[in-house]
VEXDREN-2710 file (C-alpha; in Angstrom, 1 decimal):
% VEXDREN-2710
k/r/px/py/pz
1/MET/-46.1/-59.4/19.4
2/SER/-45.3/-57.5/16.2
3/SER/-48.2/-56.8/13.9
4/ASP/-46.2/-57.2/10.7
5/CYS/-44.3/-60.4/11.7
6/LEU/-45.3/-63.6/9.8
7/PHE/-44.5/-65.8/12.8
8/CYS/-46.5/-63.5/15.2
9/LYS/-49.4/-63.9/12.9
10/ILE/-49.0/-67.7/12.9
11/ILE/-48.8/-67.6/16.8
12/ALA/-52.0/-65.5/16.9
13/GLY/-53.8/-67.9/14.6
14/GLU/-54.2/-65.3/11.9
15/ILE/-52.3/-67.5/9.5
16/PRO/-52.8/-71.3/9.4
17/SER/-49.9/-73.6/10.1
18/GLN/-49.5/-77.4/10.7
19/GLN/-48.6/-77.3/14.4
20/VAL/-47.1/-80.3/16.0
21/TYR/-46.5/-78.8/19.4
22/SER/-47.7/-75.8/21.4
23/ASP/-47.2/-74.6/25.0
24/GLU/-47.2/-71.3/26.9
25/GLN/-43.7/-70.4/25.6
26/VAL/-43.3/-71.8/22.1
27/ILE/-45.1/-73.3/19.1
28/VAL/-43.7/-75.8/16.7
29/PHE/-45.0/-76.2/13.1
30/LYS/-44.0/-77.7/9.8
31/ASP/-41.9/-75.5/7.5
32/ILE/-43.8/-74.7/4.3
33/ASP/-40.6/-75.2/2.2
34/PRO/-39.1/-78.3/3.8
35/LYS/-35.4/-79.2/3.2
36/ALA/-35.8/-82.7/4.6
37/ASP/-38.5/-85.2/5.3
38/VAL/-38.9/-83.6/8.8
39/HIS/-38.5/-79.9/8.8
40/LEU/-40.1/-78.1/11.7
41/LEU/-39.8/-74.6/13.1
42/LEU/-39.6/-74.0/16.9
43/VAL/-40.8/-70.4/17.5
44/PRO/-40.9/-68.6/20.8
45/ARG/-44.3/-66.9/21.4
46/GLU/-42.4/-63.8/22.5
47/HIS/-41.3/-61.6/19.5
48/ILE/-37.5/-61.7/19.7
49/ILE/-35.9/-60.6/16.4
50/SER/-32.8/-62.9/16.5
51/LEU/-30.1/-64.4/18.7
52/ASN/-28.6/-60.9/18.8
53/GLN/-31.5/-59.6/20.9
54/LEU/-31.4/-62.3/23.5
55/GLU/-31.0/-61.1/27.1
56/GLU/-30.5/-62.9/30.4
57/LYS/-34.3/-62.7/30.9
58/HIS/-34.6/-65.2/28.0
59/ASP/-32.3/-67.9/29.6
60/SER/-35.2/-70.1/30.8
61/LEU/-36.9/-69.8/27.4
62/ILE/-33.8/-70.9/25.5
63/ALA/-33.2/-73.7/28.0
64/HIS/-36.8/-74.8/27.4
65/CYS/-36.3/-74.8/23.7
66/MET/-33.1/-76.8/23.9
67/HIS/-34.7/-79.5/26.1
68/LEU/-37.8/-79.6/23.9
69/LEU/-36.0/-80.1/20.6
70/PRO/-34.8/-83.7/21.3
71/LYS/-38.2/-84.7/22.6
72/ILE/-40.0/-83.4/19.5
73/ALA/-37.3/-85.1/17.3
74/LYS/-38.0/-88.4/19.0
75/GLU/-41.8/-87.9/18.5
76/GLN/-41.1/-87.3/14.8
77/GLY/-39.2/-90.6/14.6
78/LEU/-35.8/-89.1/14.3
79/ASP/-34.1/-91.8/16.3
80/ASN/-30.8/-91.7/14.3
81/GLY/-30.2/-88.0/14.8
82/PHE/-31.3/-84.6/13.7
83/ARG/-30.0/-81.1/12.8
84/THR/-30.8/-77.8/14.3
85/VAL/-30.2/-74.5/12.5
86/ILE/-30.6/-70.9/13.7
87/ASN/-30.0/-68.2/11.1
88/THR/-29.1/-64.9/12.6
89/GLY/-29.4/-61.6/10.7
90/ALA/-29.7/-61.0/7.0
91/GLY/-26.0/-62.0/6.6
92/GLY/-26.7/-65.3/8.3
93/GLY/-29.6/-66.2/6.1
94/GLN/-32.4/-65.1/8.3
95/ILE/-35.5/-64.3/6.3
96/VAL/-38.2/-64.0/9.0
97/PHE/-37.0/-61.7/11.7
98/HIS/-38.5/-63.6/14.6
99/LEU/-36.1/-66.0/16.4
100/HIS/-36.8/-69.6/15.3
101/ILE/-35.0/-72.9/15.3
102/HIS/-35.1/-75.2/12.4
103/LEU/-35.4/-78.9/13.3
104/LEU/-34.5/-81.2/10.4
105/GLY/-34.1/-84.9/10.0
106/GLY/-35.0/-88.0/8.1
107/ASP/-34.4/-88.8/4.4
108/GLY/-33.1/-86.0/2.4
109/LEU/-31.1/-84.4/5.2
110/SER/-27.6/-85.4/4.0
111/GLY/-28.1/-83.9/0.6
112/ALA/-30.1/-80.9/1.8
113/GLY/-28.5/-77.6/0.9
114/PHE/-28.4/-75.3/3.9
115/SER/-27.7/-71.9/2.4
116/ARG/-29.7/-68.8/3.0
117/ALA/-32.9/-70.6/2.0
118/VAL/-33.1/-72.5/5.3
END
């Protein structure tokens, strides 16, 4: 856990969020600046800065995330599909330096701009 990380503070309950899912490895909450009708962030509880810092020890965590995303999308009513986005590093548009996966879908997705703001 990083004391100056926004997502670590959300995980610790220091900053409120609209959680839709939580388990021992991840939390999922609504993005405060949604780019589609459904815009959730899947965030590992472990503070990992970005994809660049993943190690083999994270393999089961990443597999858990990948299996969880379609289940959460279905629970959110995204039966026609969804988009996932992982911004990596400042040059890749990452703003919060704690690995997270954007889950987007529903109305507004096709016209949503996915620049650095996502």
